[in-house]
C-alpha positions in Angstrom: 106.3 35.1 83.3 103.9 37.7 81.9 101.3 36.4 79.8 99.6 38.2 76.9 96.2 39.8 78.1 93.4 38.7 75.7 90.1 40.2 74.8 88.4 37.1 76.0 89.8 37.9 79.5 87.7 41.2 79.5 84.2 41.3 81.1 81.7 40.3 78.4 80.3 43.8 78.2 83.7 45.4 77.5 84.5 43.0 74.6 84.6 45.0 71.3 83.1 42.2 69.2 80.3 41.5 71.6 79.6 45.3 71.7 79.5 45.6 68.0 77.1 42.8 67.8 74.9 44.3 70.5 75.1 48.0 69.7 76.5 48.3 66.1 80.0 49.2 64.9 79.3 53.0 65.0 79.1 52.7 68.9 82.7 51.5 69.2 85.6 53.8 70.0 88.5 54.0 67.4 90.7 51.9 69.7 88.0 49.1 69.9 87.7 49.0 66.1 91.4 48.8 65.9 91.5 46.1 68.4 89.2 43.9 66.2 91.6 44.4 63.3 94.9 43.7 65.2 93.1 40.7 66.9 95.5 40.1 69.8 97.7 42.1 72.2 101.3 41.9 73.0 103.0 40.9 76.2 101.2 42.4 79.1 98.7 44.3 77.1 95.3 43.5 75.6 94.4 44.1 72.1 92.4 47.3 73.1 95.4 48.7 75.1 97.7 47.9 72.2 95.4 49.8 70.0 95.3 52.8 72.2 99.2 52.8 72.1 99.0 52.6 68.3 96.7 55.8 68.3 99.0 57.5 70.8 102.1 56.8 68.6 100.3 58.6 65.7 99.1 61.5 67.9 95.5 60.1 67.8 95.4 61.0 64.1 93.8 58.4 62.0 95.0 60.2 58.9 98.6 59.6 60.0 98.0 56.1 60.9 96.3 55.4 57.6 99.5 56.7 55.7 101.9 54.9 58.0 104.5 52.6 56.3 105.2 49.0 57.4 108.4 50.1 58.9 106.6 52.8 60.8 103.9 50.5 62.3 106.6 47.9 63.2 108.3 50.5 65.3 105.5 50.1 67.8 106.1 47.5 70.4 103.8 44.6 69.8 103.3 45.2 66.1 104.9 42.8 63.8 104.5 42.4 60.1 101.2 40.4 60.5 99.4 43.1 62.4 101.1 45.9 60.3 99.9 44.4 57.0 96.4 43.9 58.3 96.3 47.7 59.2 97.7 48.6 55.9 95.1 46.4 54.1 92.2 47.9 56.0 93.2 51.5 55.2 93.9 50.7 51.6 90.4 49.3 51.3 88.9 52.4 53.0 90.7 54.7 50.5 89.5 52.6 47.6 85.9 52.7 48.8 86.1 56.4 49.4 87.5 57.0 45.9 84.9 54.7 44.4 82.0 56.5 46.1 83.4 59.8 44.9 83.7 58.6 41.4 80.2 57.3 41.4 78.7 60.4 42.7 80.3 63.1 40.9 80.8 64.9 37.6 83.7 67.3 36.9 81.9 70.5 36.6 85.2 72.3 36.5 88.8 70.9 36.3 89.6 71.5 39.9 86.5 69.8 41.1 88.4 66.4 40.6 90.7 67.4 43.6 88.4 65.7 46.3 88.4 62.5 44.4 92.3 62.7 43.9 92.8 63.5 47.5 91.2 60.3 48.7 93.8 58.5 46.5 97.0 60.5 46.9 97.1 62.7 49.8 99.8 62.0 52.3 101.3 59.1 50.5 105.0 58.5 51.1 105.9 57.9 47.4 105.0 60.1 44.3 102.4 58.7 42.2 101.3 59.8 38.6 97.7 59.1 37.5 95.4 59.9 34.6 91.7 60.3 34.9 89.7 59.3 31.9 86.4 61.3 31.4 83.4 60.6 29.3 81.4 63.0 27.2 79.6 64.1 30.4 82.8 64.8 32.2 82.2 62.0 34.5 85.2 59.9 35.7 85.1 56.6 34.0 88.5 55.2 35.1 91.6 56.1 37.1 94.9 54.9 35.7 98.1 54.8 37.7 101.0 55.5 35.3 104.0 55.4 37.7 105.0 54.9 41.3 108.0 56.4 43.0 108.8 58.8 40.2 111.7 61.1 40.6 112.0 62.7 37.2 108.9 63.8 35.4 110.6 63.5 32.0 110.2 59.7 32.7 106.4 60.2 32.1 106.1 58.9 28.6 103.0 60.0 26.4 102.7 56.4 25.2 101.9 55.2 28.9 99.6 58.3 29.6 97.5 58.0 26.6 97.4 54.1 26.1 94.3 53.5 28.2 92.5 56.7 26.8 93.0 55.4 23.4 91.7 51.9 24.4 88.6 53.4 26.2 87.9 55.8 23.3 87.7 59.0 25.6 88.6 62.2 24.3 89.4 63.9 27.6 91.8 63.2 30.4 93.0 64.9 33.7 96.6 64.4 34.7 97.4 64.2 38.4 100.3 63.4 40.9 101.1 64.0 44.4 104.0 65.7 46.3 104.9 63.6 49.2 106.3 66.8 50.8 102.8 68.0 51.1 103.5 71.2 49.2 101.6 71.0 46.0 103.5 73.8 44.3 104.5 72.8 40.8 108.0 72.4 39.8 109.6 73.5 36.6 109.5 69.8 35.4 105.8 69.5 36.4 105.0 72.5 34.0 107.4 71.3 31.1 105.9 67.7 31.4 102.2 69.1 31.3 103.0 71.1 28.2 104.7 68.1 26.5 101.6 65.9 27.2 99.2 68.6 26.0 101.1 68.5 22.7 101.0 64.7 22.5 97.2 64.8 23.3 96.6 67.3 20.5 98.2 65.0 18.0 96.0 62.1 19.3 92.9 64.1 19.4 92.7 63.7 23.2 92.4 66.8 25.2 94.3 67.3 28.5 91.8 69.1 30.6 94.1 69.8 33.6 97.1 68.8 35.8 96.3 68.6 39.3 99.0 68.4 42.0 97.9 67.0 45.4 99.6 67.9 48.7 98.1 67.2 52.0 96.8 68.9 55.1 99.8 68.0 57.4 102.1 70.3 55.3 103.0 73.9 56.3 101.5 74.9 52.7 98.0 76.6 53.1 96.8 74.7 50.0 96.1 71.1 49.6 96.1 71.0 45.8 97.0 73.1 42.9 95.2 73.1 39.5 97.6 74.1 36.8 94.6 75.3 34.6 93.2 77.4 37.4 96.7 79.0 38.2 97.1 79.7 34.4 100.4 78.1 34.5 100.0 76.3 31.4 97.9 77.1 28.3 95.3 74.1 28.0 
């Protein structure tokens, strides 16, 4: 009977945890870091070998791996729900950290400069999400609010939901944003109509809609990773 190979069976100098303690995490390979997350191997393979198989499954792309669904991960032999949820949790924390660092370090000098922050949150996601960025008087992002998840019809974006947190926060400026899971950020007719309706609602409330940014991602055939409706002059802001 084949037993699971464990990290503790490896020579001391080859164990990821010991190497990390001795040399620091930056000296570990991607497969070694993944091995620390998955914790154990599968039948006949160590955690490090399993981690290499995970990377190979996603063409050695951490971006593809970071956006993989639970079902995608569980297709890999040796990955069950426990390991899959651990991987999803780690990458979710990494995205939130990147977004937090971006938010704390930048001011919106022009509307499209919000794209790097939004890409950290939305690029490559399997479901469509609609977000609102609340800005202060210095054009700094004070809060990101997710309005909807898995949206299929932009007409379902109700002004009440979009402006609720802006009214509570007392902000006078917002940026609208959503992603296209296809990767192509080109706006649809509904995207443009929705933006116009929300601009009108904002004018009534005294809250300016600064821009609507649509996020694609680099794995698409599109040459662009985002589109600013303001920059493209598709809507009169």
